[in-house]
mmCIF file as gemmi writes it, N, C-alpha and C atoms, coordinates in Angstrom:
data_model
loop_
_atom_site.group_PDB
_atom_site.id
_atom_site.type_symbol
_atom_site.label_atom_id
_atom_site.label_alt_id
_atom_site.label_comp_id
_atom_site.label_asym_id
_atom_site.label_entity_id
_atom_site.label_seq_id
_atom_site.pdbx_PDB_ins_code
_atom_site.Cartn_x
_atom_site.Cartn_y
_atom_site.Cartn_z
_atom_site.occupancy
_atom_site.B_iso_or_equiv
_atom_site.pdbx_formal_charge
_atom_site.auth_seq_id
_atom_site.auth_asym_id
_atom_site.pdbx_PDB_model_num
ATOM 1 N N . UNK Axp A 1 ? 0.839 -1.177 0.001 1 0 ? 1 A 1
ATOM 2 C CA . UNK Axp A 1 ? 0 0.001 0 1 0 ? 1 A 1
ATOM 3 C C . UNK Axp A 1 ? 0.881 1.237 0 1 0 ? 1 A 1
ATOM 4 N N . UNK Axp A 2 ? 0.319 2.318 -0.436 1 0 ? 2 A 1
ATOM 5 C CA . UNK Axp A 2 ? 1.043 3.585 -0.502 1 0 ? 2 A 1
ATOM 6 C C . UNK Axp A 2 ? 0.091 4.685 -0.071 1 0 ? 2 A 1
ATOM 7 N N . UNK Axp A 3 ? 0.533 5.496 0.84 1 0 ? 3 A 1
ATOM 8 C CA . UNK Axp A 3 ? -0.292 6.596 1.337 1 0 ? 3 A 1
ATOM 9 C C . UNK Axp A 3 ? 0.131 7.868 0.615 1 0 ? 3 A 1
ATOM 10 N N . UNK Axp A 4 ? -0.77 8.428 -0.158 1 0 ? 4 A 1
ATOM 11 C CA . UNK Axp A 4 ? -0.48 9.657 -0.897 1 0 ? 4 A 1
ATOM 12 C C . UNK Axp A 4 ? -0.485 10.843 0.045 1 0 ? 4 A 1
ATOM 13 N N . UNK Axp A 5 ? 0.322 11.833 -0.277 1 0 ? 5 A 1
ATOM 14 C CA . UNK Axp A 5 ? 0.371 13.028 0.542 1 0 ? 5 A 1
ATOM 15 C C . UNK Axp A 5 ? -0.853 13.908 0.37 1 0 ? 5 A 1
ATOM 16 N N . UNK Axp A 6 ? -1.597 13.711 -0.732 1 0 ? 6 A 1
ATOM 17 C CA . UNK Axp A 6 ? -2.798 14.502 -0.976 1 0 ? 6 A 1
ATOM 18 C C . UNK Axp A 6 ? -3.864 13.599 -1.595 1 0 ? 6 A 1
ATOM 19 N N . UNK Axp A 7 ? -5.076 14.137 -1.727 1 0 ? 7 A 1
ATOM 20 C CA . UNK Axp A 7 ? -6.169 13.368 -2.301 1 0 ? 7 A 1
ATOM 21 C C . UNK Axp A 7 ? -5.9 13.081 -3.779 1 0 ? 7 A 1
ATOM 22 N N . UNK Axp A 8 ? -6.442 11.981 -4.267 1 0 ? 8 A 1
ATOM 23 C CA . UNK Axp A 8 ? -6.327 11.622 -5.673 1 0 ? 8 A 1
ATOM 24 C C . UNK Axp A 8 ? -7.396 12.388 -6.44 1 0 ? 8 A 1
ATOM 25 N N . UNK Axp A 9 ? -6.984 12.99 -7.551 1 0 ? 9 A 1
ATOM 26 C CA . UNK Axp A 9 ? -7.924 13.76 -8.368 1 0 ? 9 A 1
ATOM 27 C C . UNK Axp A 9 ? -8.923 12.827 -9.03 1 0 ? 9 A 1
ATOM 28 N N . UNK Axp A 10 ? -10.108 13.342 -9.347 1 0 ? 10 A 1
ATOM 29 C CA . UNK Axp A 10 ? -11.115 12.541 -10.044 1 0 ? 10 A 1
ATOM 30 C C . UNK Axp A 10 ? -10.591 12.124 -11.413 1 0 ? 10 A 1
ATOM 31 N N . UNK Axp A 11 ? -10.99 10.934 -11.866 1 0 ? 11 A 1
ATOM 32 C CA . UNK Axp A 11 ? -10.594 10.459 -13.188 1 0 ? 11 A 1
ATOM 33 C C . UNK Axp A 11 ? -9.927 9.098 -13.115 1 0 ? 11 A 1
ATOM 34 N N . UNK Axp A 12 ? -9.456 8.617 -14.273 1 0 ? 12 A 1
ATOM 35 C CA . UNK Axp A 12 ? -8.812 7.303 -14.375 1 0 ? 12 A 1
ATOM 36 C C . UNK Axp A 12 ? -7.338 7.428 -13.99 1 0 ? 12 A 1
ATOM 37 N N . UNK Axp A 13 ? -6.842 6.44 -13.262 1 0 ? 13 A 1
ATOM 38 C CA . UNK Axp A 13 ? -5.457 6.431 -12.798 1 0 ? 13 A 1
ATOM 39 C C . UNK Axp A 13 ? -4.855 5.05 -13.027 1 0 ? 13 A 1
ATOM 40 N N . UNK Axp A 14 ? -3.563 5.006 -13.341 1 0 ? 14 A 1
ATOM 41 C CA . UNK Axp A 14 ? -2.83 3.759 -13.525 1 0 ? 14 A 1
ATOM 42 C C . UNK Axp A 14 ? -1.768 3.659 -12.447 1 0 ? 14 A 1
ATOM 43 N N . UNK Axp A 15 ? -1.59 2.461 -11.907 1 0 ? 15 A 1
ATOM 44 C CA . UNK Axp A 15 ? -0.587 2.224 -10.878 1 0 ? 15 A 1
ATOM 45 C C . UNK Axp A 15 ? 0.548 1.427 -11.5 1 0 ? 15 A 1
ATOM 46 N N . UNK Axp A 16 ? 1.785 1.85 -11.251 1 0 ? 16 A 1
ATOM 47 C CA . UNK Axp A 16 ? 2.955 1.136 -11.738 1 0 ? 16 A 1
ATOM 48 C C . UNK Axp A 16 ? 4.109 1.363 -10.775 1 0 ? 16 A 1
ATOM 49 N N . UNK Axp A 17 ? 5.172 0.584 -10.94 1 0 ? 17 A 1
ATOM 50 C CA . UNK Axp A 17 ? 6.371 0.723 -10.122 1 0 ? 17 A 1
ATOM 51 C C . UNK Axp A 17 ? 7.44 1.359 -10.991 1 0 ? 17 A 1
ATOM 52 N N . UNK Axp A 18 ? 8.182 2.315 -10.425 1 0 ? 18 A 1
ATOM 53 C CA . UNK Axp A 18 ? 9.223 2.996 -11.188 1 0 ? 18 A 1
ATOM 54 C C . UNK Axp A 18 ? 10.515 3.054 -10.384 1 0 ? 18 A 1
ATOM 55 N N . UNK Axp A 19 ? 11.63 3.02 -11.115 1 0 ? 19 A 1
ATOM 56 C CA . UNK Axp A 19 ? 12.953 3.184 -10.521 1 0 ? 19 A 1
ATOM 57 C C . UNK Axp A 19 ? 13.478 4.527 -11.009 1 0 ? 19 A 1
ATOM 58 N N . UNK Axp A 20 ? 13.989 5.33 -10.082 1 0 ? 20 A 1
ATOM 59 C CA . UNK Axp A 20 ? 14.506 6.645 -10.451 1 0 ? 20 A 1
ATOM 60 C C . UNK Axp A 20 ? 15.998 6.726 -10.161 1 0 ? 20 A 1
ATOM 61 N N . UNK Axp A 21 ? 16.663 7.653 -10.848 1 0 ? 21 A 1
ATOM 62 C CA . UNK Axp A 21 ? 18.082 7.884 -10.565 1 0 ? 21 A 1
ATOM 63 C C . UNK Axp A 21 ? 18.199 8.969 -9.5 1 0 ? 21 A 1
ATOM 64 N N . UNK Axp A 22 ? 19.419 9.423 -9.25 1 0 ? 22 A 1
ATOM 65 C CA . UNK Axp A 22 ? 19.665 10.408 -8.195 1 0 ? 22 A 1
ATOM 66 C C . UNK Axp A 22 ? 18.965 11.742 -8.45 1 0 ? 22 A 1
ATOM 67 N N . UNK Axp A 23 ? 18.691 12.04 -9.72 1 0 ? 23 A 1
ATOM 68 C CA . UNK Axp A 23 ? 18.039 13.317 -10.046 1 0 ? 23 A 1
ATOM 69 C C . UNK Axp A 23 ? 16.517 13.239 -10.009 1 0 ? 23 A 1
ATOM 70 N N . UNK Axp A 24 ? 15.978 12.024 -9.816 1 0 ? 24 A 1
ATOM 71 C CA . UNK Axp A 24 ? 14.529 11.85 -9.791 1 0 ? 24 A 1
ATOM 72 C C . UNK Axp A 24 ? 13.941 11.453 -11.122 1 0 ? 24 A 1
ATOM 73 N N . UNK Axp A 25 ? 14.791 11.297 -12.145 1 0 ? 25 A 1
ATOM 74 C CA . UNK Axp A 25 ? 14.324 10.898 -13.466 1 0 ? 25 A 1
ATOM 75 C C . UNK Axp A 25 ? 14.011 9.399 -13.473 1 0 ? 25 A 1
ATOM 76 N N . UNK Axp A 26 ? 12.866 9.013 -14.052 1 0 ? 26 A 1
ATOM 77 C CA . UNK Axp A 26 ? 12.472 7.609 -14.118 1 0 ? 26 A 1
ATOM 78 C C . UNK Axp A 26 ? 13.374 6.881 -15.104 1 0 ? 26 A 1
ATOM 79 N N . UNK Axp A 27 ? 14.064 5.831 -14.624 1 0 ? 27 A 1
ATOM 80 C CA . UNK Axp A 27 ? 14.953 5.048 -15.487 1 0 ? 27 A 1
ATOM 81 C C . UNK Axp A 27 ? 14.309 3.752 -15.941 1 0 ? 27 A 1
ATOM 82 N N . UNK Axp A 28 ? 13.457 3.179 -15.123 1 0 ? 28 A 1
ATOM 83 C CA . UNK Axp A 28 ? 12.72 1.959 -15.489 1 0 ? 28 A 1
ATOM 84 C C . UNK Axp A 28 ? 11.312 2.068 -14.943 1 0 ? 28 A 1
ATOM 85 N N . UNK Axp A 29 ? 10.37 1.496 -15.678 1 0 ? 29 A 1
ATOM 86 C CA . UNK Axp A 29 ? 8.962 1.562 -15.268 1 0 ? 29 A 1
ATOM 87 C C . UNK Axp A 29 ? 8.323 0.216 -15.587 1 0 ? 29 A 1
ATOM 88 N N . UNK Axp A 30 ? 7.55 -0.326 -14.632 1 0 ? 30 A 1
ATOM 89 C CA . UNK Axp A 30 ? 6.886 -1.613 -14.832 1 0 ? 30 A 1
ATOM 90 C C . UNK Axp A 30 ? 5.669 -1.458 -15.747 1 0 ? 30 A 1
ATOM 91 N N . UNK Axp A 31 ? 5.145 -2.574 -16.173 1 0 ? 31 A 1
ATOM 92 C CA . UNK Axp A 31 ? 3.862 -2.571 -16.867 1 0 ? 31 A 1
ATOM 93 C C . UNK Axp A 31 ? 2.805 -2.112 -15.866 1 0 ? 31 A 1
ATOM 94 N N . UNK Axp A 32 ? 1.701 -1.536 -16.31 1 0 ? 32 A 1
ATOM 95 C CA . UNK Axp A 32 ? 0.645 -1.106 -15.372 1 0 ? 32 A 1
ATOM 96 C C . UNK Axp A 32 ? 0.162 -2.275 -14.52 1 0 ? 32 A 1
ATOM 97 N N . UNK Axp A 33 ? 0.106 -2.05 -13.219 1 0 ? 33 A 1
ATOM 98 C CA . UNK Axp A 33 ? -0.344 -3.08 -12.284 1 0 ? 33 A 1
ATOM 99 C C . UNK Axp A 33 ? -1.848 -3.016 -12.055 1 0 ? 33 A 1
ATOM 100 N N . UNK Axp A 34 ? -2.405 -1.839 -12.11 1 0 ? 34 A 1
ATOM 101 C CA . UNK Axp A 34 ? -3.835 -1.688 -11.846 1 0 ? 34 A 1
ATOM 102 C C . UNK Axp A 34 ? -4.336 -0.398 -12.469 1 0 ? 34 A 1
ATOM 103 N N . UNK Axp A 35 ? -5.608 -0.389 -12.748 1 0 ? 35 A 1
ATOM 104 C CA . UNK Axp A 35 ? -6.278 0.81 -13.244 1 0 ? 35 A 1
ATOM 105 C C . UNK Axp A 35 ? -7.469 1.051 -12.332 1 0 ? 35 A 1
ATOM 106 N N . UNK Axp A 36 ? -7.587 2.253 -11.835 1 0 ? 36 A 1
ATOM 107 C CA . UNK Axp A 36 ? -8.753 2.557 -11.007 1 0 ? 36 A 1
ATOM 108 C C . UNK Axp A 36 ? -9.281 3.926 -11.376 1 0 ? 36 A 1
ATOM 109 N N . UNK Axp A 37 ? -10.537 4.127 -11.054 1 0 ? 37 A 1
ATOM 110 C CA . UNK Axp A 37 ? -11.192 5.397 -11.346 1 0 ? 37 A 1
ATOM 111 C C . UNK Axp A 37 ? -11.633 6.007 -10.033 1 0 ? 37 A 1
ATOM 112 N N . UNK Axp A 38 ? -11.212 7.23 -9.813 1 0 ? 38 A 1
ATOM 113 C CA . UNK Axp A 38 ? -11.626 7.985 -8.634 1 0 ? 38 A 1
ATOM 114 C C . UNK Axp A 38 ? -12.773 8.882 -9.064 1 0 ? 38 A 1
ATOM 115 N N . UNK Axp A 39 ? -13.918 8.719 -8.42 1 0 ? 39 A 1
ATOM 116 C CA . UNK Axp A 39 ? -15.085 9.519 -8.781 1 0 ? 39 A 1
ATOM 117 C C . UNK Axp A 39 ? -15.621 10.225 -7.543 1 0 ? 39 A 1
ATOM 118 N N . UNK Axp A 40 ? -15.846 11.507 -7.671 1 0 ? 40 A 1
ATOM 119 C CA . UNK Axp A 40 ? -16.428 12.267 -6.578 1 0 ? 40 A 1
ATOM 120 C C . UNK Axp A 40 ? -17.902 11.909 -6.467 1 0 ? 40 A 1
ATOM 121 N N . UNK Axp A 41 ? -18.371 11.784 -5.237 1 0 ? 41 A 1
ATOM 122 C CA . UNK Axp A 41 ? -19.787 11.504 -5.042 1 0 ? 41 A 1
ATOM 123 C C . UNK Axp A 41 ? -20.243 12.146 -3.739 1 0 ? 41 A 1
ATOM 124 N N . UNK Axp A 42 ? -21.495 12.466 -3.701 1 0 ? 42 A 1
ATOM 125 C CA . UNK Axp A 42 ? -22.06 13.098 -2.517 1 0 ? 42 A 1
ATOM 126 C C . UNK Axp A 42 ? -22.168 12.081 -1.387 1 0 ? 42 A 1
ATOM 127 N N . UNK Axp A 43 ? -21.977 12.55 -0.189 1 0 ? 43 A 1
ATOM 128 C CA . UNK Axp A 43 ? -22.114 11.707 0.996 1 0 ? 43 A 1
ATOM 129 C C . UNK Axp A 43 ? -23.525 11.88 1.529 1 0 ? 43 A 1
ATOM 130 N N . UNK Axp A 44 ? -24.166 10.761 1.809 1 0 ? 44 A 1
ATOM 131 C CA . UNK Axp A 44 ? -25.525 10.806 2.353 1 0 ? 44 A 1
ATOM 132 C C . UNK Axp A 44 ? -25.503 10.457 3.829 1 0 ? 44 A 1
ATOM 133 N N . UNK Axp A 45 ? -26.591 10.722 4.483 1 0 ? 45 A 1
ATOM 134 C CA . UNK Axp A 45 ? -26.71 10.375 5.903 1 0 ? 45 A 1
ATOM 135 C C . UNK Axp A 45 ? -26.587 8.87 6.094 1 0 ? 45 A 1
ATOM 136 N N . UNK Axp A 46 ? -27.101 8.107 5.132 1 0 ? 46 A 1
ATOM 137 C CA . UNK Axp A 46 ? -27.034 6.647 5.213 1 0 ? 46 A 1
ATOM 138 C C . UNK Axp A 46 ? -25.608 6.116 5.193 1 0 ? 46 A 1
ATOM 139 N N . UNK Axp A 47 ? -24.669 6.846 4.575 1 0 ? 47 A 1
ATOM 140 C CA . UNK Axp A 47 ? -23.272 6.41 4.564 1 0 ? 47 A 1
ATOM 141 C C . UNK Axp A 47 ? -22.699 6.345 5.972 1 0 ? 47 A 1
ATOM 142 N N . UNK Axp A 48 ? -23.176 7.206 6.851 1 0 ? 48 A 1
ATOM 143 C CA . UNK Axp A 48 ? -22.677 7.219 8.22 1 0 ? 48 A 1
ATOM 144 C C . UNK Axp A 48 ? -23.428 6.252 9.12 1 0 ? 48 A 1
ATOM 145 N N . UNK Axp A 49 ? -24.591 5.81 8.716 1 0 ? 49 A 1
ATOM 146 C CA . UNK Axp A 49 ? -25.421 4.953 9.565 1 0 ? 49 A 1
ATOM 147 C C . UNK Axp A 49 ? -25.467 3.513 9.079 1 0 ? 49 A 1
ATOM 148 N N . UNK Axp A 50 ? -24.611 3.138 8.14 1 0 ? 50 A 1
ATOM 149 C CA . UNK Axp A 50 ? -24.614 1.772 7.613 1 0 ? 50 A 1
ATOM 150 C C . UNK Axp A 50 ? -24.146 0.796 8.678 1 0 ? 50 A 1
ATOM 151 N N . UNK Axp A 51 ? -24.838 -0.351 8.807 1 0 ? 51 A 1
ATOM 152 C CA . UNK Axp A 51 ? -24.426 -1.333 9.817 1 0 ? 51 A 1
ATOM 153 C C . UNK Axp A 51 ? -23.168 -2.09 9.427 1 0 ? 51 A 1
ATOM 154 N N . UNK Axp A 52 ? -22.771 -2.065 8.153 1 0 ? 52 A 1
ATOM 155 C CA . UNK Axp A 52 ? -21.588 -2.817 7.74 1 0 ? 52 A 1
ATOM 156 C C . UNK Axp A 52 ? -20.286 -2.067 7.965 1 0 ? 52 A 1
ATOM 157 N N . UNK Axp A 53 ? -20.349 -0.831 8.42 1 0 ? 53 A 1
ATOM 158 C CA . UNK Axp A 53 ? -19.143 -0.058 8.681 1 0 ? 53 A 1
ATOM 159 C C . UNK Axp A 53 ? -18.578 -0.507 10.018 1 0 ? 53 A 1
ATOM 160 N N . UNK Axp A 54 ? -17.297 -0.808 10.024 1 0 ? 54 A 1
ATOM 161 C CA . UNK Axp A 54 ? -16.635 -1.28 11.239 1 0 ? 54 A 1
ATOM 162 C C . UNK Axp A 54 ? -16.308 -0.09 12.134 1 0 ? 54 A 1
ATOM 163 N N . UNK Axp A 55 ? -17.124 0.113 13.141 1 0 ? 55 A 1
ATOM 164 C CA . UNK Axp A 55 ? -16.931 1.211 14.071 1 0 ? 55 A 1
ATOM 165 C C . UNK Axp A 55 ? -16.22 0.66 15.297 1 0 ? 55 A 1
ATOM 166 N N . UNK Axp A 56 ? -15.092 1.242 15.692 1 0 ? 56 A 1
ATOM 167 C CA . UNK Axp A 56 ? -14.382 0.729 16.858 1 0 ? 56 A 1
ATOM 168 C C . UNK Axp A 56 ? -15.229 0.872 18.121 1 0 ? 56 A 1
ATOM 169 N N . UNK Axp A 57 ? -15.094 -0.102 18.996 1 0 ? 57 A 1
ATOM 170 C CA . UNK Axp A 57 ? -15.85 -0.081 20.248 1 0 ? 57 A 1
ATOM 171 C C . UNK Axp A 57 ? -15.354 1.06 21.132 1 0 ? 57 A 1
ATOM 172 N N . UNK Axp A 58 ? -16.266 1.626 21.865 1 0 ? 58 A 1
ATOM 173 C CA . UNK Axp A 58 ? -15.903 2.684 22.797 1 0 ? 58 A 1
ATOM 174 C C . UNK Axp A 58 ? -15.066 2.09 23.924 1 0 ? 58 A 1
ATOM 175 N N . UNK Axp A 59 ? -14.159 2.852 24.499 1 0 ? 59 A 1
ATOM 176 C CA . UNK Axp A 59 ? -13.338 2.326 25.597 1 0 ? 59 A 1
ATOM 177 C C . UNK Axp A 59 ? -14.178 1.781 26.742 1 0 ? 59 A 1
ATOM 178 N N . UNK Axp A 60 ? -15.323 2.401 27.022 1 0 ? 60 A 1
ATOM 179 C CA . UNK Axp A 60 ? -16.183 1.919 28.106 1 0 ? 60 A 1
ATOM 180 C C . UNK Axp A 60 ? -16.692 0.509 27.803 1 0 ? 60 A 1
ATOM 181 N N . UNK Axp A 61 ? -16.986 0.214 26.546 1 0 ? 61 A 1
ATOM 182 C CA . UNK Axp A 61 ? -17.448 -1.125 26.184 1 0 ? 61 A 1
ATOM 183 C C . UNK Axp A 61 ? -16.336 -2.142 26.387 1 0 ? 61 A 1
ATOM 184 N N . UNK Axp A 62 ? -15.086 -1.775 26.09 1 0 ? 62 A 1
ATOM 185 C CA . UNK Axp A 62 ? -13.961 -2.678 26.326 1 0 ? 62 A 1
ATOM 186 C C . UNK Axp A 62 ? -13.795 -2.971 27.806 1 0 ? 62 A 1
ATOM 187 N N . UNK Axp A 63 ? -13.871 -1.942 28.633 1 0 ? 63 A 1
ATOM 188 C CA . UNK Axp A 63 ? -13.732 -2.116 30.076 1 0 ? 63 A 1
ATOM 189 C C . UNK Axp A 63 ? -14.844 -3.016 30.597 1 0 ? 63 A 1
ATOM 190 N N . UNK Axp A 64 ? -16.063 -2.811 30.122 1 0 ? 64 A 1
ATOM 191 C CA . UNK Axp A 64 ? -17.18 -3.63 30.576 1 0 ? 64 A 1
ATOM 192 C C . UNK Axp A 64 ? -16.975 -5.088 30.179 1 0 ? 64 A 1
ATOM 193 N N . UNK Axp A 65 ? -16.493 -5.334 28.959 1 0 ? 65 A 1
ATOM 194 C CA . UNK Axp A 65 ? -16.268 -6.703 28.504 1 0 ? 65 A 1
ATOM 195 C C . UNK Axp A 65 ? -15.205 -7.382 29.368 1 0 ? 65 A 1
ATOM 196 N N . UNK Axp A 66 ? -14.101 -6.677 29.674 1 0 ? 66 A 1
ATOM 197 C CA . UNK Axp A 66 ? -13.05 -7.264 30.501 1 0 ? 66 A 1
ATOM 198 C C . UNK Axp A 66 ? -13.53 -7.48 31.932 1 0 ? 66 A 1
ATOM 199 N N . UNK Axp A 67 ? -14.338 -6.56 32.426 1 0 ? 67 A 1
ATOM 200 C CA . UNK Axp A 67 ? -14.884 -6.705 33.77 1 0 ? 67 A 1
ATOM 201 C C . UNK Axp A 67 ? -15.77 -7.941 33.86 1 0 ? 67 A 1
ATOM 202 N N . UNK Axp A 68 ? -16.649 -8.112 32.88 1 0 ? 68 A 1
ATOM 203 C CA . UNK Axp A 68 ? -17.526 -9.284 32.889 1 0 ? 68 A 1
ATOM 204 C C . UNK Axp A 68 ? -16.722 -10.57 32.752 1 0 ? 68 A 1
ATOM 205 N N . UNK Axp A 69 ? -15.667 -10.563 31.965 1 0 ? 69 A 1
ATOM 206 C CA . UNK Axp A 69 ? -14.803 -11.738 31.843 1 0 ? 69 A 1
ATOM 207 C C . UNK Axp A 69 ? -14.123 -12.069 33.158 1 0 ? 69 A 1
ATOM 208 N N . UNK Axp A 70 ? -13.628 -11.034 33.846 1 0 ? 70 A 1
ATOM 209 C CA . UNK Axp A 70 ? -12.959 -11.247 35.132 1 0 ? 70 A 1
ATOM 210 C C . UNK Axp A 70 ? -13.941 -11.78 36.168 1 0 ? 70 A 1
ATOM 211 N N . UNK Axp A 71 ? -15.143 -11.24 36.194 1 0 ? 71 A 1
ATOM 212 C CA . UNK Axp A 71 ? -16.162 -11.721 37.129 1 0 ? 71 A 1
ATOM 213 C C . UNK Axp A 71 ? -16.504 -13.175 36.824 1 0 ? 71 A 1
ATOM 214 N N . UNK Axp A 72 ? -16.616 -13.529 35.563 1 0 ? 72 A 1
ATOM 215 C CA . UNK Axp A 72 ? -16.895 -14.911 35.18 1 0 ? 72 A 1
ATOM 216 C C . UNK Axp A 72 ? -15.806 -15.859 35.631 1 0 ? 72 A 1
ATOM 217 N N . UNK Axp A 73 ? -14.557 -15.466 35.44 1 0 ? 73 A 1
ATOM 218 C CA . UNK Axp A 73 ? -13.43 -16.307 35.867 1 0 ? 73 A 1
ATOM 219 C C . UNK Axp A 73 ? -13.435 -16.474 37.378 1 0 ? 73 A 1
ATOM 220 N N . UNK Axp A 74 ? -13.694 -15.389 38.119 1 0 ? 74 A 1
ATOM 221 C CA . UNK Axp A 74 ? -13.758 -15.49 39.582 1 0 ? 74 A 1
ATOM 222 C C . UNK Axp A 74 ? -14.891 -16.406 40.03 1 0 ? 74 A 1
ATOM 223 N N . UNK Axp A 75 ? -16.034 -16.348 39.369 1 0 ? 75 A 1
ATOM 224 C CA . UNK Axp A 75 ? -17.155 -17.214 39.74 1 0 ? 75 A 1
ATOM 225 C C . UNK Axp A 75 ? -16.823 -18.683 39.491 1 0 ? 75 A 1
ATOM 226 N N . UNK Axp A 76 ? -16.216 -18.985 38.364 1 0 ? 76 A 1
ATOM 227 C CA . UNK Axp A 76 ? -15.841 -20.367 38.058 1 0 ? 76 A 1
ATOM 228 C C . UNK Axp A 76 ? -14.809 -20.86 39.066 1 0 ? 76 A 1
ATOM 229 N N . UNK Axp A 77 ? -13.852 -20.012 39.428 1 0 ? 77 A 1
ATOM 230 C CA . UNK Axp A 77 ? -12.84 -20.386 40.413 1 0 ? 77 A 1
ATOM 231 C C . UNK Axp A 77 ? -13.476 -20.643 41.777 1 0 ? 77 A 1
ATOM 232 N N . UNK Axp A 78 ? -14.404 -19.797 42.18 1 0 ? 78 A 1
ATOM 233 C CA . UNK Axp A 78 ? -15.073 -19.98 43.471 1 0 ? 78 A 1
ATOM 234 C C . UNK Axp A 78 ? -15.904 -21.262 43.478 1 0 ? 78 A 1
ATOM 235 N N . UNK Axp A 79 ? -16.61 -21.532 42.377 1 0 ? 79 A 1
ATOM 236 C CA . UNK Axp A 79 ? -17.391 -22.774 42.316 1 0 ? 79 A 1
ATOM 237 C C . UNK Axp A 79 ? -16.492 -24.003 42.354 1 0 ? 79 A 1
ATOM 238 N N . UNK Axp A 80 ? -15.364 -23.965 41.67 1 0 ? 80 A 1
ATOM 239 C CA . UNK Axp A 80 ? -14.429 -25.09 41.688 1 0 ? 80 A 1
ATOM 240 C C . UNK Axp A 80 ? -13.863 -25.289 43.088 1 0 ? 80 A 1
ATOM 241 N N . UNK Axp A 81 ? -13.522 -24.22 43.79 1 0 ? 81 A 1
ATOM 242 C CA . UNK Axp A 81 ? -12.998 -24.327 45.152 1 0 ? 81 A 1
ATOM 243 C C . UNK Axp A 81 ? -14.052 -24.907 46.087 1 0 ? 81 A 1
ATOM 244 N N . UNK Axp A 82 ? -15.282 -24.457 45.942 1 0 ? 82 A 1
ATOM 245 C CA . UNK Axp A 82 ? -16.363 -24.995 46.782 1 0 ? 82 A 1
ATOM 246 C C . UNK Axp A 82 ? -16.582 -26.483 46.495 1 0 ? 82 A 1
ATOM 247 N N . UNK Axp A 83 ? -16.533 -26.867 45.243 1 0 ? 83 A 1
ATOM 248 C CA . UNK Axp A 83 ? -16.728 -28.267 44.866 1 0 ? 83 A 1
ATOM 249 C C . UNK Axp A 83 ? -15.623 -29.142 45.461 1 0 ? 83 A 1
ATOM 250 N N . UNK Axp A 84 ? -14.357 -28.697 45.394 1 0 ? 84 A 1
ATOM 251 C CA . UNK Axp A 84 ? -13.252 -29.46 45.984 1 0 ? 84 A 1
ATOM 252 C C . UNK Axp A 84 ? -13.381 -29.534 47.503 1 0 ? 84 A 1
ATOM 253 N N . UNK Axp A 85 ? -13.839 -28.46 48.107 1 0 ? 85 A 1
ATOM 254 C CA . UNK Axp A 85 ? -14.02 -28.449 49.572 1 0 ? 85 A 1
ATOM 255 C C . UNK Axp A 85 ? -15.11 -29.445 49.974 1 0 ? 85 A 1
ATOM 256 N N . UNK Axp A 86 ? -16.218 -29.465 49.254 1 0 ? 86 A 1
ATOM 257 C CA . UNK Axp A 86 ? -17.31 -30.402 49.553 1 0 ? 86 A 1
ATOM 258 C C . UNK Axp A 86 ? -16.831 -31.84 49.374 1 0 ? 86 A 1
ATOM 259 N N . UNK Axp A 87 ? -16.098 -32.129 48.321 1 0 ? 87 A 1
ATOM 260 C CA . UNK Axp A 87 ? -15.565 -33.487 48.104 1 0 ? 87 A 1
ATOM 261 C C . UNK Axp A 87 ? -14.635 -33.894 49.23 1 0 ? 87 A 1
ATOM 262 N N . UNK Axp A 88 ? -13.784 -32.983 49.7 1 0 ? 88 A 1
ATOM 263 C CA . UNK Axp A 88 ? -12.844 -33.296 50.785 1 0 ? 88 A 1
ATOM 264 C C . UNK Axp A 88 ? -13.599 -33.584 52.079 1 0 ? 88 A 1
ATOM 265 N N . UNK Axp A 89 ? -14.653 -32.805 52.359 1 0 ? 89 A 1
ATOM 266 C CA . UNK Axp A 89 ? -15.443 -33.019 53.578 1 0 ? 89 A 1
ATOM 267 C C . UNK Axp A 89 ? -16.165 -34.354 53.503 1 0 ? 89 A 1
ATOM 268 N N . UNK Axp A 90 ? -16.752 -34.692 52.355 1 0 ? 90 A 1
ATOM 269 C CA . UNK Axp A 90 ? -17.464 -35.966 52.2 1 0 ? 90 A 1
ATOM 270 C C . UNK Axp A 90 ? -16.535 -37.159 52.38 1 0 ? 90 A 1
ATOM 271 N N . UNK Axp A 91 ? -15.315 -37.045 51.945 1 0 ? 91 A 1
ATOM 272 C CA . UNK Axp A 91 ? -14.373 -38.154 52.055 1 0 ? 91 A 1
ATOM 273 C C . UNK Axp A 91 ? -13.789 -38.246 53.47 1 0 ? 91 A 1
ATOM 274 N N . UNK Axp A 92 ? -13.994 -37.233 54.271 1 0 ? 92 A 1
ATOM 275 C CA . UNK Axp A 92 ? -13.507 -37.252 55.648 1 0 ? 92 A 1
ATOM 276 C C . UNK Axp A 92 ? -12.013 -36.977 55.753 1 0 ? 92 A 1
ATOM 277 N N . UNK Axp A 93 ? -11.461 -36.366 54.732 1 0 ? 93 A 1
ATOM 278 C CA . UNK Axp A 93 ? -10.038 -36.038 54.78 1 0 ? 93 A 1
ATOM 279 C C . UNK Axp A 93 ? -9.814 -34.946 55.797 1 0 ? 93 A 1
ATOM 280 N N . UNK Axp A 94 ? -8.839 -35.137 56.67 1 0 ? 94 A 1
ATOM 281 C CA . UNK Axp A 94 ? -8.6 -34.094 57.668 1 0 ? 94 A 1
ATOM 282 C C . UNK Axp A 94 ? -8.126 -32.799 57.009 1 0 ? 94 A 1
ATOM 283 N N . UNK Axp A 95 ? -8.538 -31.737 57.62 1 0 ? 95 A 1
ATOM 284 C CA . UNK Axp A 95 ? -8.187 -30.417 57.082 1 0 ? 95 A 1
ATOM 285 C C . UNK Axp A 95 ? -6.758 -30.08 57.454 1 0 ? 95 A 1
ATOM 286 N N . UNK Axp A 96 ? -5.997 -29.604 56.469 1 0 ? 96 A 1
ATOM 287 C CA . UNK Axp A 96 ? -4.618 -29.214 56.725 1 0 ? 96 A 1
ATOM 288 C C . UNK Axp A 96 ? -4.532 -27.706 56.887 1 0 ? 96 A 1
ATOM 289 N N . UNK Axp A 97 ? -3.773 -27.257 57.85 1 0 ? 97 A 1
ATOM 290 C CA . UNK Axp A 97 ? -3.623 -25.813 58.091 1 0 ? 97 A 1
ATOM 291 C C . UNK Axp A 97 ? -2.256 -25.353 57.706 1 0 ? 97 A 1
């Protein structure tokens, strides 16, 4: 990928690879790799409200997700500890301090 320093003008464009010398003159140029057309178009309200646009989650949503995960892990750990404690009591194993 290549990030242009400015917007691409409307119209047809060809992409190619070029080798330049010290003065900036093109010494070798590849065959065209791609052709694309840049067309200006009006932006509608629907462009901003499309469900297929990948909108990053808000930081609060990330914190909530991690919090719920941590609470879930703690609950599973507590249930496992209680289950092992009940099994030890049923078997009559003496408690070690």
